[in-house]
SEDO-453330 format. One record per residue (C-alpha): z, y, x; residue in three letters; residue number from 1. Coordinates in pm, 1 decimal. Each point is the difference from the previous one (the first is absolute). Layout:
BEGIN
{{Z Y X} "Ala" NUM}
...
END
This chain:
BEGIN
{{11110.6 9026.4 7094.7} "Unk" 1}
{{-131.8 296.8 246.7} "Unk" 2}
{{-282.1 203.7 -122.2} "Unk" 3}
{{-306.6 237.4 90.2} "Unk" 4}
{{58.8 343.6 65.7} "Unk" 5}
{{-280.3 185.7 -118.7} "Unk" 6}
{{-48.6 402.5 -71.4} "Unk" 7}
{{384.1 -27.4 49.8} "Unk" 8}
{{50.6 -227.1 -322.9} "Unk" 9}
{{101.3 -394.8 95.5} "Unk" 10}
{{-274.9 -187.8 -181.0} "Unk" 11}
{{10.5 -378.2 -0.5} "Unk" 12}
{{-260.0 -188.9 169.0} "Unk" 13}
{{-302.9 -129.7 -228.2} "Unk" 14}
{{27.5 -335.1 97.2} "Unk" 15}
{{323.3 -83.2 -135.6} "Unk" 16}
{{82.7 -266.4 348.2} "Unk" 17}
{{253.1 58.0 259.1} "Unk" 18}
{{106.9 -135.8 302.5} "Unk" 19}
{{302.9 -127.5 163.9} "Unk" 20}
{{224.1 346.7 248.4} "Unk" 21}
{{292.3 -225.1 174.3} "Unk" 22}
{{374.9 111.3 136.1} "Unk" 23}
{{-122.0 -181.1 369.3} "Unk" 24}
{{361.7 -23.8 105.0} "Unk" 25}
{{52.9 -218.3 -322.0} "Unk" 26}
{{-320.2 -165.6 -90.2} "Unk" 27}
{{43.3 155.8 -387.8} "Unk" 28}
{{-226.5 179.3 -188.7} "Unk" 29}
{{37.5 341.6 -71.9} "Unk" 30}
{{-232.4 212.1 -193.5} "Unk" 31}
{{-339.8 -143.4 -104.6} "Unk" 32}
{{-300.4 230.7 152.8} "Unk" 33}
{{-352.9 58.2 -243.8} "Unk" 34}
{{-277.3 -165.5 93.9} "Unk" 35}
{{-215.7 336.4 12.5} "Unk" 36}
{{-446.2 -0.1 -118.7} "Unk" 37}
{{-239.8 149.1 -6.0} "Unk" 38}
{{25.2 199.9 -274.3} "Unk" 39}
{{335.5 129.9 156.4} "Unk" 40}
{{-185.1 136.5 324.4} "Unk" 41}
{{-229.5 196.1 -222.2} "Unk" 42}
{{267.7 163.6 -214.6} "Unk" 43}
{{149.2 111.5 326.3} "Unk" 44}
{{-292.6 99.0 146.6} "Unk" 45}
{{-92.5 197.3 -319.9} "Unk" 46}
{{334.0 144.7 1.5} "Unk" 47}
{{-17.3 110.7 360.9} "Unk" 48}
{{-379.3 160.4 -54.0} "Unk" 49}
{{143.7 158.9 -290.5} "Unk" 50}
{{313.8 177.9 180.4} "Unk" 51}
{{-213.3 42.5 335.1} "Unk" 52}
{{-196.1 337.6 -104.2} "Unk" 53}
{{334.8 203.4 -40.9} "Unk" 54}
{{215.3 -135.0 231.4} "Unk" 55}
{{-279.9 44.2 330.9} "Unk" 56}
{{29.5 356.6 -107.6} "Unk" 57}
{{361.6 50.4 -30.1} "Unk" 58}
{{119.4 140.9 316.2} "Unk" 59}
{{88.7 -181.3 302.5} "Unk" 60}
{{349.9 192.0 4.4} "Unk" 61}
{{48.3 -126.5 -363.9} "Unk" 62}
{{-59.0 -356.2 51.1} "Unk" 63}
{{208.8 25.6 273.1} "Unk" 64}
{{315.2 125.4 -209.9} "Unk" 65}
{{-21.4 -349.4 -221.5} "Unk" 66}
{{-78.2 -121.0 339.4} "Unk" 67}
{{364.9 146.6 101.7} "Unk" 68}
{{152.2 -89.6 -349.8} "Unk" 69}
{{-99.8 -351.1 95.5} "Unk" 70}
{{160.4 -15.6 287.8} "Unk" 71}
{{344.0 121.7 -59.5} "Unk" 72}
{{-63.2 -272.8 -291.9} "Unk" 73}
{{-41.4 -305.1 271.7} "Unk" 74}
{{290.1 149.7 175.4} "Unk" 75}
{{245.0 7.5 -316.2} "Unk" 76}
{{-105.0 -371.5 -34.3} "Unk" 77}
{{-28.6 -109.9 290.4} "Unk" 78}
{{245.7 -270.9 32.0} "Unk" 79}
{{-112.8 -137.4 -369.0} "Unk" 80}
{{-326.0 -60.4 142.8} "Unk" 81}
{{77.4 -144.6 329.9} "Unk" 82}
{{268.1 -271.1 -256.5} "Unk" 83}
{{-339.5 -38.7 -233.5} "Unk" 84}
{{-121.6 -37.1 361.8} "Unk" 85}
{{202.2 -292.6 134.0} "Unk" 86}
{{-13.8 -151.1 -361.1} "Unk" 87}
{{-356.8 -38.7 -36.3} "Unk" 88}
{{-95.1 -36.8 349.6} "Unk" 89}
{{318.7 -157.4 189.9} "Unk" 90}
{{1.9 258.9 262.2} "Unk" 91}
{{321.2 98.4 143.0} "Unk" 92}
{{175.1 304.8 -136.5} "Unk" 93}
{{-112.4 138.6 390.9} "Unk" 94}
{{-343.1 -78.5 0.7} "Unk" 95}
{{10.8 107.9 -388.1} "Unk" 96}
{{62.9 332.7 92.1} "Unk" 97}
{{-164.2 21.2 293.5} "Unk" 98}
{{-342.0 -72.5 -247.1} "Unk" 99}
{{85.0 272.4 -239.9} "Unk" 100}
{{53.1 250.2 275.4} "Unk" 101}
{{-316.7 -55.3 190.7} "Unk" 102}
{{-201.6 42.7 -371.3} "Unk" 103}
{{230.7 329.9 -32.2} "Unk" 104}
{{-137.6 125.0 357.4} "Unk" 105}
{{-321.6 -18.3 -153.2} "Unk" 106}
{{131.7 202.4 -321.0} "Unk" 107}
{{138.3 256.3 211.0} "Unk" 108}
{{-328.6 16.2 216.4} "Unk" 109}
{{-228.1 48.8 -293.2} "Unk" 110}
{{267.2 282.8 -159.9} "Unk" 111}
{{-182.5 277.1 296.6} "Unk" 112}
{{-301.3 -101.5 -165.6} "Unk" 113}
{{-107.4 374.2 -48.6} "Unk" 114}
{{-11.4 33.0 416.4} "Unk" 115}
{{-89.1 -381.3 -20.9} "Unk" 116}
{{-336.3 102.7 -194.3} "Unk" 117}
{{-92.3 332.3 204.9} "Unk" 118}
{{-367.8 20.8 73.7} "Unk" 119}
{{-188.9 145.9 263.4} "Unk" 120}
{{-202.8 319.5 19.8} "Unk" 121}
{{-242.4 228.8 267.4} "Unk" 122}
{{-71.8 341.3 -117.9} "Unk" 123}
{{-364.9 89.3 218.3} "Unk" 124}
{{-82.4 -389.2 -2.8} "Unk" 125}
{{-396.7 155.3 68.0} "Unk" 126}
{{-72.7 361.9 -46.1} "Unk" 127}
{{128.7 122.5 -361.8} "Unk" 128}
{{74.1 -385.7 -48.0} "Unk" 129}
{{422.1 -115.8 -79.8} "Unk" 130}
{{44.0 -361.7 -0.1} "Unk" 131}
{{276.3 -181.9 -182.3} "Unk" 132}
{{73.8 -343.4 -7.3} "Unk" 133}
{{293.7 -99.1 -289.9} "Unk" 134}
{{152.3 -330.2 -105.5} "Unk" 135}
{{-92.4 -109.5 -383.0} "Unk" 136}
{{205.0 -335.6 -163.0} "Unk" 137}
{{-280.0 -340.3 26.5} "Unk" 138}
{{152.3 -36.6 -384.4} "Unk" 139}
{{150.7 -324.6 -193.9} "Unk" 140}
{{116.2 -249.7 306.9} "Unk" 141}
{{157.6 -306.2 -36.6} "Unk" 142}
{{285.3 -220.9 184.4} "Unk" 143}
{{93.8 -371.0 21.4} "Unk" 144}
{{273.4 -65.8 151.2} "Unk" 145}
{{188.2 -335.1 148.8} "Unk" 146}
{{349.4 -104.8 -13.8} "Unk" 147}
{{156.6 33.1 322.8} "Unk" 148}
{{82.3 372.4 -18.6} "Unk" 149}
{{56.5 72.6 -371.6} "Unk" 150}
{{35.0 378.0 76.3} "Unk" 151}
{{-59.0 128.3 342.5} "Unk" 152}
{{-419.3 -153.0 -92.5} "Unk" 153}
{{-64.7 167.5 -354.6} "Unk" 154}
{{137.0 318.8 170.6} "Unk" 155}
{{-210.6 27.3 204.4} "Unk" 156}
{{-282.7 59.8 -209.6} "Unk" 157}
{{50.8 104.7 -323.0} "Unk" 158}
{{226.2 324.1 114.5} "Unk" 159}
{{-262.2 122.3 248.6} "Unk" 160}
{{-299.3 -67.6 -223.3} "Unk" 161}
{{188.9 194.8 -291.5} "Unk" 162}
{{140.4 261.5 232.9} "Unk" 163}
{{-422.3 67.1 102.4} "Unk" 164}
{{-96.9 60.7 -400.8} "Unk" 165}
{{-128.1 -371.9 -30.5} "Unk" 166}
{{128.1 -234.0 -341.3} "Unk" 167}
{{105.6 -349.3 84.1} "Unk" 168}
{{22.4 -326.3 -129.6} "Unk" 169}
{{245.3 -229.6 203.7} "Unk" 170}
{{50.3 -380.4 -37.2} "Unk" 171}
{{235.7 -128.3 138.6} "Unk" 172}
{{76.6 -377.7 122.4} "Unk" 173}
{{110.8 -204.5 -288.8} "Unk" 174}
{{309.9 -148.4 209.1} "Unk" 175}
{{166.9 355.6 40.0} "Unk" 176}
{{-87.8 186.0 -361.3} "Unk" 177}
{{325.1 177.0 -48.9} "Unk" 178}
{{31.4 180.5 299.1} "Unk" 179}
{{-341.9 105.0 -45.0} "Unk" 180}
{{80.4 95.3 -405.4} "Unk" 181}
{{314.7 197.0 118.9} "Unk" 182}
{{-260.4 195.4 261.0} "Unk" 183}
{{-234.3 140.2 -259.4} "Unk" 184}
{{270.8 47.0 -273.6} "Unk" 185}
{{169.9 246.4 246.1} "Unk" 186}
{{-306.1 170.5 79.2} "Unk" 187}
{{-91.5 40.1 -387.6} "Unk" 188}
{{427.2 133.8 12.1} "Unk" 189}
{{-99.1 280.6 222.8} "Unk" 190}
{{-288.6 179.0 -222.1} "Unk" 191}
{{-278.9 -212.6 72.5} "Unk" 192}
{{-306.7 65.5 -262.0} "Unk" 193}
{{-110.2 -276.0 -231.0} "Unk" 194}
{{-293.8 -176.1 180.2} "Unk" 195}
{{46.0 89.6 375.1} "Unk" 196}
{{188.4 -295.0 57.4} "Unk" 197}
{{-66.0 -376.1 -120.3} "Unk" 198}
{{126.2 -329.2 55.7} "Unk" 199}
{{-131.3 -338.2 -102.5} "Unk" 200}
{{177.0 -322.5 133.0} "Unk" 201}
{{-214.1 -320.1 80.7} "Unk" 202}
{{14.3 -335.6 124.4} "Unk" 203}
{{-27.9 -130.1 289.7} "Unk" 204}
{{-272.4 110.2 266.9} "Unk" 205}
{{-260.6 -246.0 100.7} "Unk" 206}
{{-209.8 -1.3 356.0} "Unk" 207}
{{-282.4 26.1 -246.7} "Unk" 208}
{{102.1 344.9 -176.9} "Unk" 209}
{{251.9 -132.2 -177.5} "Unk" 210}
{{122.6 -0.7 -366.4} "Unk" 211}
{{-192.0 249.3 -261.9} "Unk" 212}
{{220.0 303.2 96.9} "Unk" 213}
{{-171.8 -12.0 307.4} "Unk" 214}
{{-371.4 -117.3 -66.7} "Unk" 215}
{{5.3 317.9 -261.6} "Unk" 216}
{{159.1 240.8 248.1} "Unk" 217}
{{-262.7 -106.4 265.4} "Unk" 218}
{{-275.9 23.4 -268.8} "Unk" 219}
{{90.1 292.7 -219.4} "Unk" 220}
{{-272.5 290.6 65.8} "Unk" 221}
{{269.2 264.0 -78.9} "Unk" 222}
{{248.2 -84.1 297.6} "Unk" 223}
{{-164.5 183.0 269.2} "Unk" 224}
{{277.0 -155.7 318.5} "Unk" 225}
{{232.0 -269.1 20.5} "Unk" 226}
{{271.4 -91.2 203.5} "Unk" 227}
{{169.9 -347.3 94.2} "Unk" 228}
{{255.9 -151.3 183.4} "Unk" 229}
{{4.7 -432.5 21.4} "Unk" 230}
{{-162.9 -276.5 221.9} "Unk" 231}
{{-276.0 -16.3 188.8} "Unk" 232}
{{-224.3 -177.6 -205.5} "Unk" 233}
{{64.8 212.0 -282.3} "Unk" 234}
{{-20.0 327.5 144.2} "Unk" 235}
{{-375.2 -121.9 153.5} "Unk" 236}
{{-99.9 -90.6 -363.0} "Unk" 237}
{{172.0 343.9 -145.8} "Unk" 238}
{{-212.6 212.2 303.5} "Unk" 239}
{{-314.9 -173.0 -75.5} "Unk" 240}
{{7.2 -15.5 -415.6} "Unk" 241}
{{92.9 352.1 24.4} "Unk" 242}
{{-166.5 164.4 237.3} "Unk" 243}
{{-320.3 -244.3 -152.7} "Unk" 244}
{{82.1 161.6 -331.7} "Unk" 245}
{{-43.1 433.6 205.4} "Unk" 246}
{{372.5 26.5 27.9} "Unk" 247}
{{260.4 97.3 210.9} "Unk" 248}
{{204.8 -249.1 139.2} "Unk" 249}
{{312.2 -55.5 269.0} "Unk" 250}
{{94.5 -400.3 -13.4} "Unk" 251}
{{287.3 -51.0 255.6} "Unk" 252}
{{16.4 -352.3 99.7} "Unk" 253}
{{222.8 -255.3 182.1} "Unk" 254}
{{87.4 -56.2 345.2} "Unk" 255}
{{158.2 -198.5 281.9} "Unk" 256}
{{205.1 253.4 188.0} "Unk" 257}
{{57.3 -110.2 409.1} "Unk" 258}
{{337.6 162.9 186.4} "Unk" 259}
{{-26.2 -55.7 414.4} "Unk" 260}
{{316.5 34.7 143.4} "Unk" 261}
{{-6.8 65.9 370.0} "Unk" 262}
{{235.8 -131.7 280.3} "Unk" 263}
{{171.1 366.2 40.2} "Unk" 264}
{{13.1 46.3 -397.7} "Unk" 265}
{{373.3 105.0 -87.8} "Unk" 266}
{{29.8 -342.3 -150.9} "Unk" 267}
{{326.1 80.8 -245.1} "Unk" 268}
{{-250.9 319.8 -150.7} "Unk" 269}
{{-321.7 -257.4 -9.3} "Unk" 270}
{{223.9 -337.9 -183.1} "Unk" 271}
{{122.7 240.7 -279.6} "Unk" 272}
{{-315.7 185.7 -79.9} "Unk" 273}
{{-169.9 -347.9 18.7} "Unk" 274}
{{200.3 -132.3 -264.0} "Unk" 275}
{{19.1 221.3 -212.6} "Unk" 276}
{{-365.1 74.5 22.4} "Unk" 277}
{{-114.0 -381.4 -76.2} "Unk" 278}
{{294.3 -67.2 -239.4} "Unk" 279}
{{36.0 310.4 -184.8} "Unk" 280}
{{-70.9 17.9 -332.9} "Unk" 281}
{{-50.8 -416.7 6.2} "Unk" 282}
{{-359.1 39.3 258.0} "Unk" 283}
{{-145.5 143.9 -320.7} "Unk" 284}
{{-175.3 293.2 116.2} "Unk" 285}
{{-325.7 96.1 202.6} "Unk" 286}
{{170.5 117.1 281.8} "Unk" 287}
{{238.4 -281.1 86.2} "Unk" 288}
{{35.5 -100.9 332.5} "Unk" 289}
{{-141.8 -392.8 -14.5} "Unk" 290}
{{-70.4 -32.1 343.3} "Unk" 291}
{{202.8 60.8 320.6} "Unk" 292}
{{-172.3 -1.4 361.4} "Unk" 293}
{{260.9 -33.5 212.5} "Unk" 294}
{{-159.8 88.6 383.9} "Unk" 295}
{{135.4 -167.1 293.5} "Unk" 296}
{{408.0 -14.9 80.8} "Unk" 297}
{{32.2 164.0 -359.9} "Unk" 298}
{{-31.3 -318.6 -166.8} "Unk" 299}
{{365.3 -187.2 87.8} "Unk" 300}
{{229.7 274.7 -98.1} "Unk" 301}
{{-203.7 166.1 -351.0} "Unk" 302}
{{-35.1 -396.5 -113.9} "Unk" 303}
{{345.0 -85.2 48.2} "Unk" 304}
{{129.3 388.5 -143.3} "Unk" 305}
{{-268.9 -71.7 -293.3} "Unk" 306}
{{131.1 -371.9 -138.2} "Unk" 307}
{{363.9 88.7 69.0} "Unk" 308}
{{-56.3 363.1 -269.0} "Unk" 309}
{{-218.5 -180.2 -215.9} "Unk" 310}
{{223.3 -341.0 -56.3} "Unk" 311}
{{306.8 272.5 -74.9} "Unk" 312}
{{-205.9 190.3 -260.7} "Unk" 313}
{{127.0 -27.0 -371.9} "Unk" 314}
{{-223.1 -61.9 -253.5} "Unk" 315}
{{53.6 35.0 -366.3} "Unk" 316}
{{-52.7 129.3 -300.0} "Unk" 317}
{{-39.7 375.4 -48.2} "Unk" 318}
{{-58.7 95.9 -345.0} "Unk" 319}
{{367.5 166.2 -12.9} "Unk" 320}
{{-71.2 191.6 318.9} "Unk" 321}
{{212.6 -221.5 203.5} "Unk" 322}
{{42.7 -0.4 321.0} "Unk" 323}
{{-204.9 -256.4 154.4} "Unk" 324}
{{-240.2 -8.4 292.9} "Unk" 325}
{{-319.6 -77.6 -175.4} "Unk" 326}
{{-16.5 -168.1 -344.6} "Unk" 327}
{{-253.0 -204.9 -174.7} "Unk" 328}
{{-440.3 1.4 -36.1} "Unk" 329}
{{-128.7 103.8 -275.5} "Unk" 330}
{{-77.7 -298.5 -204.7} "Unk" 331}
{{-52.0 -385.4 13.9} "Unk" 332}
{{-385.3 49.6 145.5} "Unk" 333}
{{154.6 213.7 284.1} "Unk" 334}
{{231.4 -256.2 58.7} "Unk" 335}
{{-244.9 -276.9 -4.1} "Unk" 336}
{{-262.4 176.5 245.2} "Unk" 337}
{{312.0 58.7 244.5} "Unk" 338}
{{145.5 -396.4 -10.6} "Unk" 339}
{{-395.5 -49.0 33.1} "Unk" 340}
{{12.7 149.7 330.6} "Unk" 341}
{{249.6 -125.9 118.9} "Unk" 342}
{{-104.2 -378.9 -56.6} "Unk" 343}
{{-302.7 74.8 126.7} "Unk" 344}
{{201.0 68.5 307.3} "Unk" 345}
{{188.3 -313.9 1.8} "Unk" 346}
{{-331.9 -138.8 -40.9} "Unk" 347}
{{-136.5 102.5 328.9} "Unk" 348}
{{312.0 -24.6 163.6} "Unk" 349}
{{115.9 331.5 69.3} "Unk" 350}
{{322.2 93.0 186.4} "Unk" 351}
{{221.0 127.7 -368.5} "Unk" 352}
{{246.7 229.9 190.3} "Unk" 353}
{{154.7 114.7 -333.0} "Unk" 354}
{{-83.2 -177.2 -298.4} "Unk" 355}
{{51.9 227.5 -324.0} "Unk" 356}
{{-38.8 -319.1 -221.8} "Unk" 357}
{{348.9 -29.8 35.9} "Unk" 358}
{{89.3 319.5 -228.5} "Unk" 359}
{{-185.1 -211.5 -287.4} "Unk" 360}
{{158.8 -1.8 -370.0} "Unk" 361}
{{-177.2 -206.0 -245.8} "Unk" 362}
{{11.8 123.6 -337.4} "Unk" 363}
{{163.4 339.8 132.5} "Unk" 364}
{{-227.3 230.1 110.7} "Unk" 365}
{{-313.9 44.0 247.7} "Unk" 366}
{{200.6 -36.1 331.1} "Unk" 367}
{{-85.8 -82.2 305.6} "Unk" 368}
{{148.5 163.4 351.3} "Unk" 369}
{{-171.4 105.7 303.3} "Unk" 370}
{{-162.3 -211.2 253.1} "Unk" 371}
{{-142.9 10.4 326.5} "Unk" 372}
{{-247.2 -277.0 119.1} "Unk" 373}
{{-129.0 -24.7 395.3} "Unk" 374}
{{-262.7 -234.1 132.6} "Unk" 375}
{{-272.2 91.9 -225.3} "Unk" 376}
{{-324.3 -77.9 30.8} "Unk" 377}
{{-294.9 324.6 -10.6} "Unk" 378}
{{-186.4 -182.8 -257.1} "Unk" 379}
{{306.9 -53.8 -211.4} "Unk" 380}
{{94.7 153.4 -369.8} "Unk" 381}
{{328.5 175.2 138.8} "Unk" 382}
{{-202.6 158.4 281.4} "Unk" 383}
{{-297.4 126.8 -203.6} "Unk" 384}
{{59.9 31.1 -363.5} "Unk" 385}
{{207.1 277.6 -159.2} "Unk" 386}
{{315.9 -238.7 -131.5} "Unk" 387}
{{173.0 299.1 -171.9} "Unk" 388}
{{321.3 -145.0 21.8} "Unk" 389}
{{299.9 2.2 271.2} "Unk" 390}
{{-139.5 -185.0 256.4} "Unk" 391}
{{-4.8 104.7 338.6} "Unk" 392}
{{-286.3 -146.9 260.9} "Unk" 393}
{{154.0 57.0 386.3} "Unk" 394}
{{-258.0 -79.5 283.4} "Unk" 395}
{{5.3 61.3 334.2} "Unk" 396}
{{-289.9 133.7 263.9} "Unk" 397}
{{-2.9 101.3 347.7} "Unk" 398}
{{-12.9 370.7 3.2} "Unk" 399}
{{-117.8 298.7 -210.6} "Unk" 400}
{{-358.0 -31.9 -3.3} "Unk" 401}
{{41.3 -339.0 -78.7} "Unk" 402}
{{206.3 110.4 -333.9} "Unk" 403}
{{-244.2 274.7 -107.2} "Unk" 404}
{{-285.8 -256.5 4.9} "Unk" 405}
{{174.1 -258.1 -198.1} "Unk" 406}
{{98.4 289.2 -241.8} "Unk" 407}
{{-343.2 103.5 2.0} "Unk" 408}
{{-132.8 -358.1 -109.6} "Unk" 409}
{{127.5 82.7 -348.3} "Unk" 410}
{{-287.4 84.9 -223.2} "Unk" 411}
{{315.5 253.7 -227.7} "Unk" 412}
{{95.9 390.6 135.0} "Unk" 413}
{{301.7 134.4 -167.7} "Unk" 414}
{{275.8 -24.8 278.4} "Unk" 415}
{{84.0 -65.7 331.9} "Unk" 416}
{{349.2 21.7 222.6} "Unk" 417}
{{106.3 57.1 367.0} "Unk" 418}
{{305.9 -16.8 89.2} "Unk" 419}
{{44.2 141.8 380.3} "Unk" 420}
{{170.5 252.1 187.8} "Unk" 421}
{{-353.0 67.0 184.3} "Unk" 422}
{{-213.4 288.8 -89.8} "Unk" 423}
{{-299.0 -140.2 204.7} "Unk" 424}
{{16.6 -322.5 -222.6} "Unk" 425}
{{67.1 170.0 -341.5} "Unk" 426}
{{-284.4 216.7 67.0} "Unk" 427}
{{-198.0 -285.2 77.3} "Unk" 428}
{{87.6 -188.9 -277.3} "Unk" 429}
{{-62.2 323.5 -286.1} "Unk" 430}
{{-362.7 -7.8 195.5} "Unk" 431}
{{-119.8 -308.3 -32.6} "Unk" 432}
{{164.9 -194.5 -281.7} "Unk" 433}
{{-281.3 -47.6 -290.3} "Unk" 434}
{{221.4 152.5 -317.9} "Unk" 435}
{{52.2 320.1 -143.8} "Unk" 436}
{{388.9 10.2 30.0} "Unk" 437}
{{235.2 -7.2 347.1} "Unk" 438}
{{334.2 5.1 17.8} "Unk" 439}
{{173.3 60.4 329.4} "Unk" 440}
{{365.8 -159.1 -1.8} "Unk" 441}
{{-20.7 25.8 -385.3} "Unk" 442}
{{38.0 -331.0 -206.4} "Unk" 443}
{{-255.8 88.6 -303.2} "Unk" 444}
{{-227.4 293.6 140.2} "Unk" 445}
{{-76.0 122.0 -417.9} "Unk" 446}
{{-165.3 358.6 41.0} "Unk" 447}
{{241.4 298.7 -194.2} "Unk" 448}
{{-171.9 168.6 -336.0} "Unk" 449}
{{-168.1 269.8 246.3} "Unk" 450}
{{-230.6 -269.4 214.5} "Unk" 451}
{{-226.4 -242.4 -167.0} "Unk" 452}
{{58.2 -357.3 -8.6} "Unk" 453}
{{-262.8 -98.8 242.0} "Unk" 454}
{{-48.9 -388.4 -65.4} "Unk" 455}
{{-358.7 -78.2 170.4} "Unk" 456}
{{-222.5 -360.8 17.7} "Unk" 457}
{{105.7 -248.5 -261.9} "Unk" 458}
{{268.2 213.9 -89.2} "Unk" 459}
{{-161.6 286.7 -184.0} "Unk" 460}
{{-368.6 64.9 -160.7} "Unk" 461}
{{-41.3 330.0 -64.1} "Unk" 462}
{{-29.3 318.2 178.8} "Unk" 463}
{{278.0 219.4 -82.9} "Unk" 464}
{{372.1 -142.3 24.2} "Unk" 465}
{{275.2 108.1 -270.2} "Unk" 466}
{{242.0 216.5 117.9} "Unk" 467}
{{-10.9 322.2 231.9} "Unk" 468}
{{-339.2 205.0 -25.5} "Unk" 469}
{{-279.2 -286.7 -1.3} "Unk" 470}
{{225.2 -78.1 -336.5} "Unk" 471}
{{-79.6 395.4 -82.6} "Unk" 472}
{{-328.0 -67.7 59.3} "Unk" 473}
{{-34.3 -311.6 -169.2} "Unk" 474}
{{75.5 217.5 -324.3} "Unk" 475}
{{-184.2 241.6 31.5} "Unk" 476}
{{-366.4 74.9 15.0} "Unk" 477}
{{-142.7 347.3 239.0} "Unk" 478}
{{-220.8 243.6 -184.7} "Unk" 479}
{{-117.1 265.2 248.7} "Unk" 480}
{{-136.6 361.2 -119.4} "Unk" 481}
{{-209.7 262.8 227.2} "Unk" 482}
{{-18.9 341.7 -201.8} "Unk" 483}
{{-225.4 289.3 114.2} "Unk" 484}
{{52.6 375.2 -147.8} "Unk" 485}
{{-235.6 242.3 141.2} "Unk" 486}
END
């Protein structure tokens, strides 16, 4: 049974209850995750509040030294953590390594916090008056993370929050608690003082705010800021409830990301990139390319290439780091959801170009292979909904304008990609498509740590995104001092 971490001590949950953690490659239980309570959250917040005065006054250079030690430990244990992700999530080893590496990029950035926190000063802003702006910590922050990136998304949050002088309460997904516990354990080993980072497990989130721990985090008067990543319905509710209680909230939701293939595109590059974008991580990511719109005469060559690549993609167990093209989805619920959408396609008589159900392995893990569907109606759930699985919808349009117009019918706004050799077409697309992260001949346009993860519309609720300068702004507040000396 896993435990919570409060003030650097592993502590049982007060509920005494737990939920199973599965190995998706086998369908077998590998651990038990405690169900946290409001009392557990209270204890974690009390520890964080007690640690805040000393930690917030710790010089940024001293905080950075702990972050450098943490980075070194993550690098030292890199393969161990990657294999842990494979075991509890089902990612391939390459995907798990990428998950951790992208998180480490944020730790790298946080190590430069002395420079990142430098303020502004202007002497003689008025006669005999000097002005100075400084960044101060917000206070106790909390992070609620999903299952799909067990390392990267938590590392988006607490390293930068702590670097800025805040203390933190981390509530990971109960589906991937083993990676979460290891990330926290290594930070303590790096020399983090008691109470600065606390871990409270909880149950599965729901549309109306979720389990007791989520409610407690959103309602707790001792928490000043909440970071969240998950589905759009939950993100919307987290933002509503958190802000109603006076908190800063950044809540990233779901997506339906469009990829446009122009007739002049490099078809080999486009096909490989679309395959990786749609079926990488078994389609379980908010930046997955889930709709490919082929313009004009691009339709036949790209369709043939995608079908051929998807049909030969290997699908198999990943828990021991085997080199396969795609692993399982996270659990039986996720598998049933993907199968339900494919069954919807059967009912709607769509063209099933590649049917991933042929990879099903009853009682041997949660497997479904890559699927490609065409002939989908505009109001179909296969086009409108976030399936969150390895399903690619293939559509045709006459030209770029029509393709952009179709992409802009989506209520979401995470990412969109164009494949073209034309700078004019790429610029027109980037300027006119209604979303926050654009790729030109890129499979997944997820920004590096220096840039914000800039979802728009129904993909994000809040004002300041994770990562980049916006992440630093979210975890700090500005104090302006005017001085006059006669």
